C-alpha positions as CSV (number, residue, x, y, z in Angstrom):
1,M,-9.2,1.8,-9.4
2,S,-6.6,-0.5,-9.6
3,A,-2.7,-0.4,-9.0
4,P,-1.2,0.4,-12.1
5,S,1.0,-2.4,-13.3
6,I,4.6,-2.7,-13.2
7,D,5.2,-2.9,-17.1
8,N,3.0,-0.3,-18.1
9,S,3.7,2.5,-15.2
10,T,6.6,4.5,-14.3
11,S,8.5,4.8,-10.3
12,D,6.4,8.1,-9.8
13,E,2.9,6.3,-11.6
14,R,3.0,4.0,-9.2
15,R,4.1,5.9,-6.0
16,A,1.5,8.3,-6.7
17,Y,-1.0,5.7,-6.7
18,V,0.1,4.2,-3.3
19,R,-0.1,7.9,-1.8
20,E,-3.8,7.9,-3.1
21,A,-5.0,5.1,-2.1
22,W,-3.5,5.2,1.2
23,R,-4.3,8.6,2.1
24,C,-5.7,9.4,5.9
25,L,-9.1,9.9,5.7
26,S,-9.9,11.7,8.8
27,D,-12.4,9.3,10.3
28,C,-10.1,6.3,12.3
29,E,-13.3,4.5,13.4
30,S,-14.4,3.3,10.1
31,C,-11.1,3.8,7.9
32,G,-8.9,1.7,9.4
33,K,-5.5,2.1,7.4
34,C,-4.1,3.7,10.4
35,K,-4.3,0.1,11.8
36,I,-3.4,-1.9,8.7
37,L,-0.4,0.3,8.1
38,R,0.4,0.3,12.1
39,G,2.6,3.1,12.1
40,R,4.3,2.6,9.3
41,E,4.2,4.7,6.2
42,A,2.7,3.1,3.0
43,E,5.3,4.1,0.9
44,M,7.9,2.5,3.0
45,L,5.5,-0.5,2.9
46,Y,5.5,-0.5,-0.6
47,A,9.0,0.1,-1.7
48,D,9.1,-2.9,-4.0
49,Y,6.3,-2.0,-5.8
50,I,7.2,1.2,-6.5
51,D,10.5,0.8,-7.9
52,G,9.0,-2.0,-10.3
53,K,10.4,-5.6,-8.3
54,R,6.9,-6.8,-6.7
55,S,3.2,-6.4,-7.8
56,Y,1.2,-4.0,-5.7
57,M,-1.3,-7.0,-4.7
58,D,1.7,-10.0,-3.7
59,I,3.1,-6.7,-1.0
60,T,-0.9,-6.1,-0.1
61,L,-1.2,-10.1,0.8
62,E,1.4,-10.1,2.4
63,I,0.5,-6.6,4.7
64,R,-2.8,-8.6,5.2
65,N,-0.9,-11.8,6.6
66,M,0.9,-9.7,9.3
67,T,-2.2,-8.0,10.2
68,Y,-4.3,-10.8,10.7
69,K,-0.9,-13.0,12.6
70,A,-0.4,-9.7,15.1
71,L,-4.6,-9.8,15.9
């Protein structure tokens, strides 16, 4: 499922998508989400997307770039 577009969704729909996309799977060894978030809340990282300011993909790419630089 792809992220709802900013133009055709509400902030509540975008928030629900972020929550579902980043929910804990309770399987840290095979999931990797915690490693990517590095102790940060997904809703905080995606606040600009939820508020309709930036696309989900733009923020995701930024998070990935920060993660790879940290390694």
